[in-house]
N, C-alpha and C positions, 0 to 999 in steps of 0.2 A: 325408741328406747334402746334397741340393740345397737343402732348406729352411734348413739351417745356413749354407750358403754365401750364400744370399740375405739372411738376417738379418745376417750378418757384413758384407756389402757395404752394407746400409742403415745399420748402425751406423757404419761408416767414413765414409760420405757425410755423415751427421749430424755426426760429429766434425770433419770437414773444414770444415764451415760454422760450427760453434760455437767451436772452438779459437781462430781469429783474433780473435774478439770479446774473449775473455779475455786474449789476448796484448796487445791494444791497451789494455785496462783496466790491466794491470800496468805498461805503458809510461807511461801517463798518470800513474799513481800515483808512479812513479819520477821523472818530470819535476816533479810537485808537490813531492816531497821536496827535489829539487835547487833548485827555485824558492824554497822556504821558507828555504833557507840562503843565498840570494843577498842580499847587503846592499843592492843596488839596488832591491829590491822593497819595502822598508819604507815609503816615502812615494811610491808610484806612483799616477799618474792612470789612469783607465780606458783612455785612448788608448795610454799607455805600456805598460800591461799587455797590450793587444791586440797591440802590436808585439813585445813580449818573447815572448808565447805563440806568435805566428805563427812566429817564428824557431825556437823549441824544437819546435813541432809539425811543422815542415817537415823537421827532422832525422830524427825518428822516424816520419814519415808518419802522424801522428795526425789522423784526419779526423772522428772522432765528437764530439770535445769542442771547442766554440767558446769563444772568450774571453769572450763575453757571459754564460756560465754559470759562470765562475770567481769565487769569493769569496775575499777576503783579510781575515783577522781577526787580531787580536793578543791573545794571552793572556800578560800580563806582558811579558817580553822576547821571547817566542817568537812567530814569525809562522806562522799556519796558513793553508795554501792548500787550498781544497776546491772541489768542484763537484758537479754532478748532470747526468746525461744518460741517454738511452735509445737502445737499438739494436734495430732490427727486422730479423730475419734470415729471409728467405723459405726455407722448407724444401722444400716441393713443393706444386704446384698452389695451393690457397688456404690452406695451412697455413704459419704463420709463428711464429717464436719471438721474444718480446720480452724484452729484458734491461734492467733499470734499475740503473745504477751510481751510486755516490756516493764517488768517490775523494777521498782527503784526505792531506795531508802528515803528519798526526798518527799 
């Protein structure tokens, strides 16, 4: 019974550290989809993109994705917003979990 309780606590602690990483990923993906539908994004410079992303990231408290890693491409009339980033989550002592994400509006 004690072993089961310890295992359950360890799994819960692991989940509490990993779930926020995925919540942020889905929030970034949601912002990318909204960004791709924004008509102002069609002919934007890198500085304008940084300003637009900073405003959107501040609303949802998105800290893992920087505007330097965002790419905007066009497929016909459709604007695709994508990016790539990594998150390193310390689990305990010298053990960490590394997550690589590639969110996209597509």
